[in-house]
C-alpha positions, -999 to 999 in steps of 0.1 A, spaced: 0 0 0 15 34 -10 -9 54 12 0 60 49 -5 83 78 25 101 92 27 94 130 21 131 139 5 162 125 3 198 138 -24 221 153 -18 257 142 -5 282 168 -24 314 164 -23 331 199 -60 338 195 -92 324 210 -121 325 185 -105 354 166 -95 375 196 -60 375 211 -57 350 240 -63 369 273 -32 375 294 -23 388 328 7 410 336 32 392 359 36 424 378 -1 423 387 3 387 400 32 395 423 17 427 436 -15 408 445 -36 430 422 -52 398 411 -61 378 442 -71 346 425 -35 338 415 -23 340 451 -15 308 471 -19 322 506 -56 329 506 -88 315 490 -102 343 469 -138 353 469 -158 343 438 -133 316 428 -137 278 428 -117 252 448 -120 215 451 -111 182 434 -117 164 401 -115 126 403 -108 108 370 -105 72 358 -77 64 333 -82 33 312 -55 18 290 -64 10 254 -29 -2 244 1 -13 265 17 17 281 53 25 291 59 50 319 95 48 332 110 57 365 146 58 351 168 45 323 199 23 327 223 6 303 254 10 282 262 41 262 265 23 229 237 -1 233 199 -1 240 189 15 273 165 -3 297 135 16 310 127 7 346 89 9 350 73 32 375 58 14 405 40 23 437 43 -4 464 56 -28 438 25 -23 416 21 -6 382 13 31 386 14 63 366 32 93 381 13 125 386 40 144 367 32 123 336 -5 130 339 2 167 345 23 169 313 -4 150 293 -32 173 304 -11 205 304 -3 201 267 -40 200 259 -47 230 281 -20 249 263 -33 239 229 -70 246 232 -65 279 250 -38 290 224 -15 297 253 23 301 251 44 271 241 57 262 276 83 238 262 103 250 232 141 251 229 156 279 209 179 257 189 199 269 158 185 254 127 209 240 101 203 222 68 225 202 44 219 197 7 237 187 -24 248 217 -45 263 198 -75 298 197 -61 292 182 -27 272 185 5 267 221 16 256 231 51 236 263 57 223 280 88 186 290 85 180 308 118 168 297 152 135 282 164 123 314 182 127 335 150 100 314 133 75 315 161 79 351 172 65 363 139 32 348 151 34 367 184 60 371 211 36 360 238 35 324 224 72 319 232 82 302 265 83 322 297 117 338 303 122 351 267 116 387 275 78 384 281 59 403 308 24 387 305 12 352 314 -12 332 292 -40 309 306 -20 277 307 9 294 325 -15 309 351 -29 274 358 3 253 357 28 279 368 61 290 352 98 288 361 122 312 345 157 301 335 182 310 361 204 326 335 178 352 330 176 364 366 176 402 372 203 422 389 191 413 423 195 376 416 157 369 414 138 350 387 102 354 378 83 323 389 48 313 397 35 281 414 7 261 400 -29 261 413 -33 225 403 -20 194 421 -20 160 403 -19 128 422 -3 95 409 -27 73 391 -32 40 410 -53 9 403 -84 4 425 -75 -14 458 -76 -51 453 -72 -49 415 -43 -70 400 -24 -54 372 7 -67 356 35 -59 332 42 -75 298 74 -93 290 105 -72 283 107 -61 247 128 -39 224 110 -10 208 114 3 173 135 35 171 115 64 185 135 90 165 118 112 139 131 139 115 141 169 135 134 204 125 140 221 102 127 193 79 106 218 59 83 192 43 70 183 78 75 213 100 70 245 80 47 263 56 47 295 37 35 325 58 1 333 42 -35 342 50 -44 307 37 -21 283 56 -41 253 44 -26 258 9 8 243 16 35 241 -11 69 224 -9 98 243 7 133 232 -2 158 231 26 180 259 12 150 282 8 138 280 44 137 315 59 121 330 91 109 360 72 88 339 47 79 307 66 63 297 99 60 265 119 30 242 113 22 244 150 21 221 180 29 184 173 1 159 181 4 122 176 -21 101 157 -35 68 170 -27 36 153 -50 12 135 -65 -17 155 -48 -43 133 -14 -27 139 -20 -26 177 -30 -62 177 2 -71 159 23 -52 185 36 -28 158 59 -11 183 82 -41 187 116 -40 170 121 -69 145 155 -84 151 155 -102 118 157 -69 98 179 -48 120 217 -49 116 221 -34 151 239 -3 139 212 18 155 208 -1 188 220 29 208 188 46 197 165 18 209 149 11 243 141 -21 262 108 -16 280 84 -35 302 49 -21 293 19 -22 316 -6 -48 302 -37 -32 288 -59 -57 305 -61 -68 341 -61 -104 355 -98 -108 346 -93 -96 310 -109 -62 316 -91 -30 305 -66 -19 330 -78 12 349 -63 37 373 -78 65 394 -62 99 400 -73 133 412 -65 169 406 -68 193 435 -74 229 424 -77 263 442 -88 298 432 -99 289 397 -122 311 377 -152 295 360 -134 298 326 -102 281 340 -122 252 355 -141 247 322 -108 248 303 -95 221 326 -126 199 321 -124 202 283 -87 192 284 -94 161 305 -122 150 283 -123 165 247 -153 149 229 -144 115 212 -107 121 222 -81 96 234 -50 109 252 -15 97 246 8 89 276 43 77 282 70 64 258 63 51 224 36 74 212 49 76 176 48 38 173 14 31 188 19 28 226 2 48 253 -33 53 241 -55 60 271 -91 70 278 -97 95 305 -132 98 321 -142 124 347 -157 104 376 -167 135 395 -162 172 401 -163 183 437 -164 219 449 -155 231 484 -172 261 500 -142 275 518 -162 301 537 -184 274 552 -155 250 558 -136 276 578 -166 294 594 -182 291 628 -203 261 618 -175 243 600 -180 210 618 -216 208 607 -207 211 570 -196 183 548 -162 186 529 -179 192 496 -208 216 489 -214 204 453 -208 173 432 -211 169 395 -207 140 371 -216 137 334 -238 107 339 -249 85 368 -231 52 372 -246 18 375 -221 10 402 -197 31 423 -179 0 437 -145 7 422 -147 44 429 -157 37 465 -126 16 470 -103 44 457 -123 75 468 -149 66 493 -158 102 503 -162 113 467 -182 82 458 -206 89 487 -210 125 475 -221 114 441 -249 93 457 -261 122 480 -289 147 474 -267 175 463 -251 156 434 -259 168 399 -256 150 366 -256 160 329 -238 184 306 -213 207 322 -227 237 303 -259 233 324 -242 243 356 -229 275 372 -192 266 369 -193 266 331 -176 293 310 -160 283 277 -144 317 270 -108 302 273 -115 274 247 -108 281 210 -135 263 191 -115 257 159 -85 243 178 -108 220 198 -123 207 166 -89 200 152 -77 183 184 -108 161 184 -102 152 148 -67 139 153 -74 124 187 -104 102 175 -91 68 162 -123 65 141 -111 93 119 -84 72 103 -92 56 69 -97 18 75 -66 -3 69 -43 27 60 -12 22 83 4 48 105 42 49 103 71 71 95 75 80 58 90 51 38 99 45 1 78 19 -18 104 -9 -12 125 0 18 155 -23 26 144 -20 62 114 -2 78 135 4 109 170 13 96 162 32 63 136 58 74 159 86 60 154 74 24 119 89 20 132 124 30 162 122 7 140 113 -22 114 138 -13 140 167 -12 154 157 -45 123 150 -66 92 140 -45 83 175 -32 55 162 -9 44 181 22 26 171 54 -11 178 47 -29 202 71 -54 189 95 -91 193 88 -120 195 114 -142 164 111 -179 165 119 -198 134 130 -209 113 100 -242 124 85 -268 102 67 -262 100 29 -230 120 32 -195 107 25 -174 100 56 -145 124 62 -111 111 73 -78 126 82 -56 133 51 -30 107 41 4 108 25 20 87 -2 52 66 -3 77 77 -29 99 56 -51 133 46 -40 164 51 -62 
C-alpha cells in the first residue's frame, strides 16, 4: 500500500481564541497581589476550589518509566514506575499530558520549546553544503512574542501558564538575583489501580526507534506564511527563511489502527535490523492493557485545584475529556503505545467560607458534586475515593452536561482548535486499513533502519508536504465519511 499516515501532525499556533488575542495577565499584577485569585496564601472570593477525580483506562500497552539504565553504545533499559511494587502512573506524567491539551486549546504560550539553531545540508552539485537557516524562536515570534516560552523577555502570562505555573531560566535572573516564577494552582496525584485490582507488566521487549526527523525538515514542520495556511507548497531546505515561513504548530500524535496494535507494531524486528542503531533503541516493560480478569486496566487519579475562575475550570474539564478524544501517555507514542481513555468520575467543589466558618464542623467537605452521567455502580470508585463516591450518591449531586451548571464558562477554549484536536485524537477518523508509520519508500530495505530514504528522495524530486489537519464533523446520513488526510510513499532510487 502506497498510502500511509504520518505518526504526527500539527495544530496551528495562532495566539487567538475565537479570533480574539488570547487573554493575558501581567506578571507584575500577580506578584503585587492586584489579582487575588492567582495567590496561594488565601482563598479568593468568587473563585472555585475542590477536586476532580478521574479514571484512566489503557487501550494499548503503556510504558511509563522511572529511570533508564544501560550501556552508552547499546539499548537503554527503561525501569517501569511502581507504587508499592504495583504498576502506577506518576502525577507528573499526567500533568504533562493534560497540560499540553490546556496549552493547545487555550492558544497559550508554548511552555516547552528550545531555541535551537536550525541548520540544513543539501547537495549543491559539487558536494554537500551546510547552511544556517536561523533559530527556532525566530519562526514562532512572527506569530506573536507571547507564544514563546516564559523567560524570553515576556511580561504577561497566558491561561495555561497561570494554571500550571512558570519557572524562569536562572540565567535570565535580574540584577538582584531573582527570577520570575509562579506556582501552579493544580495538584496532580499519581494514578493508581483500585485497591484489590491485580495489574501486571508485559514481558520485556525492544521498541522500534522512536526518533523522527528533527526540525527544520521543511516538508514536515513549516509552511509559507500566508493568509491561507491550508494551501501548503513544498519548501526546499536551502530556501527556508524565518521572514517567509512559519512552523506548522504544536505536534500531536495520531493513533494507530487496531490491526497494527493487535500485531504489536511497536516491537523491533531483530530479523531486519543490523544493530547499527541499537543505541537509539529502548528495552521496556509495558503495563498490560488488561487486568487479571481480562478487563481494560484502569487507574484512578485526582486533581486538586484552588482559586480557579469558571473559565479556568471549564478549560481544565475540556482538556481532561475532549469529545471522542483519546489521550497519549508515556513512551512510544509515535509507534502506537500509550493510548488511554480519561473519564471524569466527578467534580467536587468546596465552599471555603463554610468550611472555615463558625459552623465548619456541621458542613460536609464538599458543597457540590457533578458527574456527566450516573453510574450503574460506584464500587471501584468507592474503594479508591470513598468520600467522593458517597457525595455522588447524595442529594446535592448533579448530573448532565457541564454547560448546564454555574461553573461553566467556555471563554478560554478556542472552538476551531478544539475541533482539530478532536479530529486527530479520535481513532475512528483514520481511513480503515491505512497504516500509521514514519514515511517510507515503496520498497525500503528495512522499515527500521532506512527511514531517511523517503526524506532524501522527497527533497530531490518528491516534493510532498505534510497535509494540514481538517476538522471532522460526525458522519451524516447520505454524506461521505470524512477522514484525516493521508500521504504517499515515494519511489526509491
